[in-house]
N, C-alpha and C positions, 0 to 999 in steps of 0.2 A: 496421379498422386497430388494432393493439394497440401501445400505447406503454408502456414500462416507466419508471415515475417514478423508480425507485431508481437508474437509470443516468445521470440528469441531473447535471450539475455545478451548483453554485450559480449560476454565471454564466448557464448555459443556462436555468435556472428563472426567474431574474430577467428575462431577455430575453423569455421566453414570457409572463410576467405583464405586462410593459410593453406587449407587442404586443396582448394581450387588452384591457387598459385603454384603449389608444389607439383600438382599433376600437369599443369601447363608447362612448367619449367623442365619437367622430366623428359618431355618430348624434344627438348632442345639439346640434350646431351647425347651426342653421337660421336663415335670415333672414326667415322668414314670421312676422311678429308682427301680422298684420292683425286677428286676433281680439282681441288686447290693445288695439290702437289703436281698434277699434270700441267696445269696452267703455268706454274712457276718454272717447270722444266722447259716448256715451249718458249717462254720469254727468254730464258737463259740461252737457248739454242739459236736464237736469232743472230744474224751476223751483226757485228758491232760496226756502227757508222763512225765516220770521222766527225769530230767536233769542230765547228767553224771557229776560226780565230776571232778574238775580240776586235771590234772596229778600232781603228787608231783614233786617238784623241786629237781633235782639231784645236788648234791654238786660236783663241779669240783675242783680237787686239783690244786693248783697253781704250776707253774713251773718257775724256775728262770734260765735263759740262761746265762751261764758263758763261754764266747768265749776265755778265756785265753788258750793258747796252741793249739788252732784249727787253721787250715789254713783259709785264707781269701777267701771266695767263689767268689769274684770279681777279683781275680788275677789269671792269668794262672798258671797251675801247672808246676813245673820245671822238665825237663827231665834229667835223668842222661846221662852220656857221650855216652853210648851204644845206648840209644834210640834216642838221638839227632842226631846221625850220623849213619843211617841205613847201610851204606856201610861197616862200621867197625864192626857192630854186626854180620856179617855173613849171612845177609838176602840174599835170592836168587836173588834179584833184580827185582822181578815181579812188574811191574807198568803199569797202563793204559797209552795208548798213548793219552795224552791230546792235542797234536798238530794236530792230525788227524781230518779231517772234519767229523762231526757226520752224520750218516745216518738217514733216516726218521723214521725207526722203533725204534730208540734209544730214542725217545721222550716218548714211552709208557713203563710202567712196564711190566715185562714178564708175570705176571699173568693176564693181560688184553688182551694179544695176544692169538689167537687161530689158530692152524694149521687146514686148511680146505681141503687140498689136495696136489697133486704133479703133475708136468708135466715133460715129458721126451722128450728130443730132442737129436741131434747129440752130443751136448756138455755135456750131462749128465742129472741128475735129478734136477729139480727146486722144491722148496717148496712154497706152497701158504699159506700165513698168513693173517688172518683177524684182523685188529686193532679194537679198541673199537669204533672208529668213523665210522665203517662199510666198510672202504676201504680194498680191498684185494691187498696184495703186493706179488710179486714174489721174492724169495730169493735164493741165491746159497751159496755153501761152501765158506767161507771167508767173507761173509757179516756180519754186526753187527746188533744186536737187543737187546732191553731191556735196562734198566737204569744202569746196572752193567757192562758195557763194554763187553757184551756177544758177542762172535765171533762164527759163525756157523762152526763146525768142521765136521759134517756129516749129510746128508739128506737121510733118509730111507723112504719107502712107508708109514709107520705109525708114524714116529716121526722125529723131528729135534733135533740134539744134539748140545749143545753150551758149550763153556768154558767161564765162567764169571770171572772177576777180581773184588774181593770184599775186602773192607778194613778189616784188621785183628786187629793188635795192632796199637796204634797211630804211623803213619808214615810208616806202612808196609801193604802190600797187599798179598793176596793169591788167587790161582785159585780154582774155584769151578765149577763142572760140573752141567749142567742143561739140562732138556729135555722139549720139547714142543710136546705133543702127539696129534695125529690126533683126531679131534672131529667128532664123527659119526653123 
C-alpha cells in the first residue's frame, strides 16, 4: 500500500501521529508488577547491618602567620654584586648560543630520543636517532639535540656522546656530559 505524504492536510497528519502515539503507549500500561514486588520483598528480607559510627573530629591547631621580617614572595630576590655580574665573579663564561638557529632535534627532550643505529660513508659515522613522533633523523658530530643545548661530540657504533649546557646557579651555566645509547 502506497501512501502519499504530501497529500495529507495538517489535521490528518496530527491525527495519524496521535493514533500512533496512543497505540505505542497502550502497550506500556500493564498491571503486572509482580517482579518489582518480589524484588522489594527480597531487599526487605536481607539482614540489616550495623552502621559504622561517624569518625571523630580532629582538632586542628590554629596558626597565626606573622610576616614581619620575612621577604615579600612577590618581589624578585636581590643579587649581590658578584652574582649580578657573572664576568666579575670568575665564571668560566660558558653560555648557550641563543643566537644560533635551533635544529629539529632540539625540540625534544633527550630522554624521548632513541639511538636506533649508525651509517658509515666517506665522511665518517652518522648516528640515526628516532624522535618520539616516530621520525628517524641522521646526525653528525657538531649537530645539536635535546633541550639543554646538547652538542654531539662523538658518535660510536653503540652510543652518541653529547655535551650539554645546563643552568647552574642563577645567571651561570655549566657543561654536563650526556650519552644516548643504542636501543637494541
